[in-house]
N, C-alpha and C positions, 0 to 999 in steps of 0.2 A: 435364465439361459438355459438348464437344466429340464425345467417346462417346455419351453419352445421345443426342443429337439426332440421330446420325447414324441412330440404331441405332430410331426413335422412333417410323416407322410400323409396323413389323412388330409393334414392342410393341403399340401400339392396337389394329391388328388382333387380337390374340391375343385381348387386352383385349374387347372388341367380340363376337367368337365365342362366348367362355365367358359373356358378359353373353344372350346369346342362344339359348344351350344352356341356361342357367337359368330363363330366362323361359319357353322351351317345357316343360320338366320339370319343372320348381319342384314337389316333393312337398308344399310348403306351403302352395298354389295353393287360393281357396278351394272346387272342382269336385273337389281329392285329400283335404279336410277330414277327420280323422278324429273320427269321432263314436265317443263313448264307450259305453259299454255301462252302461246306468242300470237294471237289474233287468229280472225277466220279466216282461212284459206279462199281466194280468188274462185268463185267457181268459171269456167270455160264451155265453151260450145265447138269443137273443133273437130275436124274430117279425121275420120279411120281409116285403113289399108285398102276396105272394100267401098268405101263411098258412103261408112255409118256413120251416124252422128253418137260423137261422143262427149259423157258431161262428167266433171267431179262428181255432181248428188249423185248420177247413177247409181253410183259405187257408197252413198252414204251405208253407213253400217260397218264398210272394209275400211282397212291402214289402206293410204294412198303414196306413193314414192314418185316425187313429180320430180322431171329432170327434160331441161330446154339446153338444144341440141340443134349440129345439120350435119347428114351423113357424109357431105363435103368437106366437111373439118379436117383439115390437114395435119391435125397433133393429136392434142389431149381426148377428145370427143371415137377415138377410135378403141384406146385401152377402156375406157369407161366404161363404154357398151360392153365390151368382152366383161368386166368387172360384172355388171349389171345381169349378164349372160349367166356367170356363176354366182349373184348371189339367186336367181330365181331358181336354181338346182338347190341353193341351201335354205331356201322358203319351202320348196317342194319337201325336201327333207325334214320341215318343220311341220309339215302339212298345214301350213299357211295361204301357200300361195294358190291364188283367185279364188277360193270361197271368204280369206279369211285378209286378205290384203294382195295390191295390185299394184302396177308401176305404171306408169307415163312416160314416155319419152317421146317430145314436143317442137317441132320442128320449126323454126324461125328461115325456114329457108324455102317456100313454098314452090320458088320457077322454078327449081332442082330437084324439090324433093316432094316429085307427084308423088301419088298413091302407089303405083307400079314399083317408083324406084325405093321409097321405102320399106314398105312390103318385101325388095328382095336383099335391101339393106338387112332387117330384121331377119328374114332364112337363112341370110346367112351368121348369125349368130344364137341361131336355135329360138329364136324367139320363140313361146305358147300364150298364140294369140289370145285365149281364155283367160289370162293375167296380168298379160304384157302389154298393151295398147302403144305401138307410133303412131302420131298425130302431127297433122299441118295445119295451116289457117293463115289468115291473109297474111301478110308480113308486119307491118301496122299492129295490126290488132295482137298479134303473138307478143313482138315486143312489148307493146304495150303490159299485156299479160305478166310479162316474165319479169319487168319490173315492179309489179304489185306482186312480184314472189321476190324481192330484192334483188334482183340476177340484171344488170346491164349488158345489156347487148348493141353493139355498133359494127355498124356495115361499112368494110373499107374502100379503098380502090379497085380491090381485084373483084369485088362479089362475093368476097370472105366476111365472115364476121369474129368481130371478136365480144369473148362472153366471158362472165364468169360460170367456171365449171360445178355447180353446186345442188347437191341434192336435196330434196324440202319434203320431209316427212307430213303427213296430214292421217290425223287420228279418226278415228270411225264415228268422229261427228263434226267433223271439218276444221278442225283447230290444227294449226298450224304448232310443232311440238316439237321439231329440231332443224337445223339447217345442217348439212356435211358438206365439207369441202373442198370436194375431190380435181381441185386444181393442182394439188401436187403429183406428177407422174409415178413418182417413187412409193406413193402412200396408196396410189392404187394399184400398183402394180404385186406389191406386198397381200393383197388379202388382208388389211386389217379394218377395210369398211366391212367389209362382208359380214364380218362374225360383228360386228358394233350394229350395224342398220339390223342383221337379222336379231340380233338381241334385244334392242330397241324394239322392234314389233313384235316378237313373242311375248315381252313386258307387260304392249299396250293392244293385246290380239283381245278383243272382245270375249 
């Protein structure tokens, strides 16, 4: 007992230093989380707000966040787009936006979401078109594309759409790495997803 008490200080010091080292370098920390490969992301060829053709693969080598929505959405799409606007700012602060990461907001409502409408809608959220693309395509084709991203879309009797509110993170090699559920308005409003997505993108950035 006397021998242990005699050496308690150096032993405690060593334990403390090991603990600090593990805290700093821990590989299991949230930011160092290893994201699994969830399959190849489906490519697309859609129309941008200036009439240009935009594809997923043209930004190969960059991280891509894919979101399906429609601008006349009466509920969740509006706060979600506002959240994406804040994510855009966060990615700029981390020097990821545009050069290393881009975002796609894809409408499945081409009848109402014309190029002009999408551009006006995007500008209302201070979208920077160098790294945040608002896209449109034929209704059925985009609904099929959404299904390939595991997102179901159903048109109701009023002409609106019921859909899952999900972001898909695609890495620089075109592999899906994570799905984010943005269906809870409280989670979207809290800003939790902004840091989570930005951290994941920073971690995966080439």
